[in-house]
C-alpha positions, 0 to 999 in steps of 0.5 A: 558785199562779203568781206574777204577772209584775212586769217592767213597772212601772206608775204607774196608781193601784191598782184597786179590788176587783171582785166580791170576797167580802165573807163573814167572815174568820177571820185577817187578815195585815198586812204593812207594806212599805216598799222590799221589791220584791225580797222580795215574791215570795218572801214571797208564795209562803211565805205561801201555803204556810204558810197552805195547811194552815189551815182558816181564811179568810184575807186578806193586807193589804199596807200599802204605806208610800211605797215608791220601789223598785217594791214597789207594782207587784208589790202591784198584780200580786198584788192582780190575781191573788189575791182574798185580797190587799188593798193599801193605798198611802200617798202617802209614807212615814208609818212602820210605826205608821201602816202598821199602824194602816191595815192593823188598820183594814181587817182583818176577821178574828177573828185578826190576824197581822203580820210584816215584809216582809223575810223575815227573819220566817218566815211558817211560824210563823204556824200556831204563833202562831194556835195559841198564842192559845187561851190568850192575847190577844196572842202576841209573837214572840221571835227566837231566835236572832237572826240580826243583826249584833251592832250590832243586837243590843246596842242591842235587848237593852239596850232590851228590858232597860229596857223590862222593868225600867221596865214590868214585863212580862217579854218578851225582844223586845218589838220583834218584828215577828212577832205574832198578835192577837185582833181586840179588842186592835188595836181598843182600842190607840191606835196612832200615832207610833212607838208599834208596838213597844209594843203588848204593853205597851199591851195588857198594860195594858189587861188583855189577856193577853200571852205570848211565843213563840220563833220562827225568825229568818233573816239578811236576804237583800233590801234594807237594814236601816232601823235606825239610832241615831236610832231607838234614841234615838226608842225611849226617848222612846217609852218615856217616853211609853208609861209615862206613858200606862200608869201615869200618864195617868189620874192624872198628879198623882202622877207630878208631885206626886213631882218637886214634893214632892222639890224642894219638901221640899228647898228648905224644908229648905235655906231652914229651915236658912238661916233658923236661920243668919239667926236666929244673926247669920250673913249669908245674903244673898249665899250661893248656898244661898239661890238654890238654896232658893228655886229649888227651892221655886219649881220644886216649886210649879210642878211641882204646878201643872202636875199639877193642870192635868193633872188637870183636862185629863185629867178633863174629856175622857171617857175609859175607863180599863178593858177589858171581856172579858165582860158577862153580863145577862138581858134585861129585856123590861118 
């Protein structure tokens, strides 16, 4: 397929689809884009090559996350030349989670594949990922070997080790952009902030079958990496959020209660010891240990109260803490 010309930038809004097929789609490819103008033509060509042998009705959903380098113009041209292409353009940069959430909402396929637009993910791996869904609900890519400098590989290794340790989900590369999902997975997983890197963890907590598949990874040839030290710190905060959502969201008192019980127990033990000392005639009024004991008991009580308030908030709103795979029943026409 001939690529459209992209040498004439345009500032016109993206056109709406005209006379496009509304037939059912088998496979949706969701691609977040942020300042990737140099790689988009080659990415599109490789996607066409990879999808050509598949007997599936496909759509390509490009989500322009506030690009300023001409990516929007290239995506407009792709939209005009290929009826399989959808383009969602944000007014500004909202982040990868927002881009994926918009793409998932627009996707019509029963299978959804995501990959990054920088060409480090190989589109020719898509058929393998789709085939692996025969035995899973989510297939997460594992960049092996990873073609990145050690300044990215080392923090990523530490981060993935922490995720495995704290969540029990044995993935080597939880943040790989190349993933395949059954549509019901993305329909059930709430995606906000920067939780996109934890979709496999959230899916596993809902009972979906998650597997990992080694995929080819390529050195970056275009653009620049969006990775930085701040992203690692944000990832740790998001990991704490995910741990709370997956393990303690239905029962927050079980989290706050342990902290409260520990603090209250230590404070009680200290004050009991000081009470014995007082009965034995030793002055305790000016001992720092008395202040510590009272402080720990106060903190413990506050943890318990926080947990109880969280329980009230949690159970005052309707929620569904389960995921149904199948419901078999006989129709009753009476």
